[in-house]
C-alpha positions as CSV (number, residue, x, y, z in Angstrom):
1,K,156.1,99.9,153.6
2,D,153.4,99.0,156.2
3,V,151.9,101.9,158.1
4,Q,149.6,101.9,161.1
5,K,145.8,101.7,160.8
6,E,144.3,104.9,159.6
7,R,140.8,106.0,158.9
8,E,140.3,107.3,155.4
9,P,138.7,110.8,155.5
10,H,135.2,110.2,154.1
11,V,134.0,113.0,151.9
12,Y,130.2,112.9,151.7
13,L,129.3,113.3,148.1
14,S,126.0,114.5,146.7
15,K,124.0,112.2,144.5
16,E,125.1,114.2,141.5
17,E,128.7,114.1,142.5
18,V,128.5,110.3,142.9
19,K,126.8,110.0,139.5
20,E,129.6,112.0,137.9
21,K,132.3,109.9,139.6
22,I,130.7,106.6,138.6
23,Q,130.4,107.8,134.9
24,S,134.1,108.8,135.0
25,Y,135.0,105.5,136.7
26,N,133.1,103.4,134.1
27,L,134.7,105.1,131.2
28,S,138.1,104.1,132.6
29,V,137.2,100.5,133.3
30,T,139.0,97.9,131.1
31,D,137.8,94.6,132.7
32,K,134.0,95.3,132.4
33,L,133.6,95.5,136.2
34,K,131.6,98.6,136.2
35,M,129.6,100.4,138.9
36,T,125.9,100.9,139.0
37,L,124.0,103.8,140.7
38,N,120.6,102.9,142.1
39,A,117.7,105.3,142.4
40,N,118.1,105.4,146.2
41,G,121.7,106.7,145.9
42,I,123.4,103.4,146.8
43,Y,125.8,102.2,144.2
44,T,127.1,98.7,143.6
45,G,130.3,97.4,142.0
46,F,133.3,95.1,142.2
47,I,136.5,95.0,144.2
48,K,139.4,92.6,143.9
49,V,141.0,91.2,147.0
50,Q,144.4,89.6,147.1
51,M,144.9,86.9,149.7
52,E,148.2,87.1,151.6
53,L,147.7,84.5,154.3
54,C,150.6,83.1,156.3
55,R,148.6,80.4,158.2
56,P,146.4,77.7,156.8
57,I,142.6,78.3,156.4
58,T,139.9,75.9,157.5
59,V,137.3,75.1,154.8
60,Q,134.0,73.2,155.3
61,S,133.3,70.4,152.9
62,S,129.6,70.9,153.6
63,P,128.3,74.5,153.0
64,S,125.1,73.8,154.8
65,Q,127.0,73.2,158.1
66,E,126.9,75.8,160.8
67,R,130.0,78.0,160.5
68,Y,132.7,78.1,163.2
69,A,131.3,74.8,164.6
70,P,134.0,72.1,165.0
71,S,133.5,69.3,162.6
72,S,135.3,66.3,161.1
73,Q,134.3,67.6,157.6
74,E,136.7,70.5,157.9
75,T,140.0,70.6,156.0
76,A,142.9,73.0,156.6
77,F,145.3,74.0,153.8
78,Y,147.6,76.8,152.8
79,L,146.1,79.2,150.2
80,P,148.3,79.8,147.2
81,D,150.2,83.1,147.5
82,G,148.9,85.9,145.4
83,C,145.4,84.4,145.0
84,V,142.9,87.1,144.0
85,N,139.1,87.0,144.5
86,T,136.5,89.3,143.1
87,L,133.5,90.4,145.1
88,H,130.3,92.3,144.1
89,I,129.4,94.7,146.9
90,S,127.5,97.9,147.6
91,S,128.6,101.3,148.8
92,T,127.0,100.5,152.2
93,N,129.1,97.4,152.9
94,T,131.8,97.9,155.5
95,V,135.2,96.3,155.7
96,R,134.0,93.8,158.3
97,E,131.1,92.8,156.0
98,V,133.4,92.4,153.1
99,I,135.7,90.0,155.1
100,E,132.7,88.0,156.1
101,A,131.3,87.8,152.6
102,L,134.8,86.8,151.2
103,L,135.1,83.9,153.8
104,K,131.5,82.8,153.2
105,K,132.0,82.7,149.4
106,F,134.7,80.0,149.8
107,F,133.1,78.2,152.8
108,V,135.9,79.2,155.1
109,A,135.1,78.2,158.7
110,D,137.7,80.4,160.4
111,N,136.3,83.3,162.5
112,P,136.3,86.6,160.5
113,A,137.8,88.3,163.6
114,K,141.1,86.6,162.8
115,F,141.4,88.6,159.5
116,A,141.9,92.2,158.5
117,L,141.6,94.1,155.2
118,Y,144.4,96.3,154.1
119,K,144.6,98.9,151.3
120,R,147.8,99.1,149.2
121,C,148.4,102.4,147.4
122,H,151.1,104.4,145.7
123,K,152.2,107.7,147.2
124,E,155.3,109.6,146.2
125,D,156.8,106.7,144.3
126,Q,156.4,104.4,147.3
127,V,154.0,101.6,148.0
128,Y,152.1,101.8,151.3
129,T,150.1,99.0,152.9
130,C,147.6,100.2,155.5
131,K,145.2,98.4,157.7
132,L,141.6,99.6,157.3
133,S,139.1,100.3,160.0
134,D,136.2,97.9,160.3
135,R,133.8,100.7,159.5
136,E,135.4,101.8,156.2
137,H,133.5,101.3,152.9
138,P,135.8,99.6,150.4
139,L,133.6,100.4,147.4
140,Y,133.8,104.2,148.2
141,L,137.6,103.9,148.4
142,R,137.6,102.1,145.0
143,L,135.4,104.8,143.4
144,V,137.6,107.7,144.7
145,A,140.8,106.0,143.6
146,G,139.5,104.8,140.2
147,P,139.6,101.3,138.7
148,K,143.4,101.0,138.4
149,T,144.7,98.5,140.9
150,E,148.2,100.1,140.6
151,M,146.7,103.1,142.4
152,L,144.7,101.2,145.0
153,S,144.3,97.5,145.8
154,F,142.9,95.5,148.7
155,V,144.7,92.7,150.6
156,L,143.4,90.2,153.1
157,R,145.8,89.2,155.9
158,E,145.7,87.7,159.3
159,H,145.6,90.2,162.2
160,E,149.1,91.3,163.1
161,T,149.0,90.7,166.9
162,G,152.6,89.6,167.5
163,E,152.4,86.1,168.9
164,V,149.7,83.8,167.4
165,M,146.7,83.6,169.7
166,W,146.3,79.9,169.5
167,E,143.5,79.9,172.0
168,A,141.4,81.6,169.3
169,F,141.5,78.4,167.2
170,S,139.2,75.4,167.6
171,I,140.5,71.9,168.4
172,P,139.9,70.6,164.9
173,E,141.8,73.6,163.5
174,L,144.8,73.0,165.8
175,Q,144.7,69.3,165.0
176,N,144.8,70.1,161.2
177,F,147.7,72.5,161.8
178,L,149.6,69.6,163.5
179,R,148.9,67.3,160.6
180,I,150.2,69.9,158.2
181,L,153.3,70.5,160.3
182,D,153.9,66.7,160.5
183,K,153.6,66.4,156.7
184,E,155.9,69.4,156.1
185,E,158.5,68.0,158.6
186,N,158.4,64.6,156.8
187,D,158.8,66.2,153.4
188,Q,161.8,68.2,154.6
189,L,163.4,65.2,156.2
190,Q,162.9,63.2,153.0
191,I,164.5,66.0,151.0
192,L,167.5,66.0,153.3
193,K,167.9,62.3,153.2
194,N,167.8,62.3,149.4
195,R,170.4,65.1,149.3
196,Y,172.8,63.3,151.7
197,A,172.3,60.0,149.9
198,A,173.4,61.7,146.7
199,Y,176.5,63.2,148.4
200,R,177.3,59.8,149.9
201,G,177.0,58.1,146.5
202,K,179.4,60.7,144.9
203,L,181.9,60.3,147.7
204,E,181.9,56.6,147.5
205,E,182.3,56.7,143.7
206,A,185.2,59.1,144.1
207,L,186.8,56.8,146.7
208,R,186.5,53.8,144.4
209,G,188.3,55.8,141.7
210,V,191.2,56.8,144.1
211,L,191.6,53.3,145.6
212,K,191.4,51.5,142.2
213,P,194.6,49.6,141.5
214,G,197.0,50.9,138.8
């Protein structure tokens, strides 16, 4: 069940409370992705983000290239459904910074403004997916919920704005989308041709059997 964007009530914890929560969190960790509390009160840790993207992403073949700049070295492709990525972040990192870091990690050229981070959690035997505010702190949410992804997980999606805002895409991106659509169309046409060719062969075989003398 998807719900509207909400702002998670942020409880300001004392340094001692944070220390206790991190100790409890680390005792429950099973994948070695523990949190670390620094002397200045800022803590670091890991979050896992599941990619649920409906549209293709544009990736730069050269990481040194300026991001968001149109280039012939860009390739668009569909990301496999359910792909999960792990990020090492701090308690000061916001949702917007997490999205930018995630795209930068994989040289994605698309504008971060096209994406939104969601939290998925269990409440009263139901699963809720909720869009997070850009100013939320994902590592704080992870700490409060504990390490179990069944209780809380993060999902990256495109912004849900109804119709796709095609004007937000660059010309190379749109050209790549057209190439992908052409390929998908040709693939589907070939599948249909092969299916009907098989049907035609069986019909012709059956007709030969019916019309066979004797």
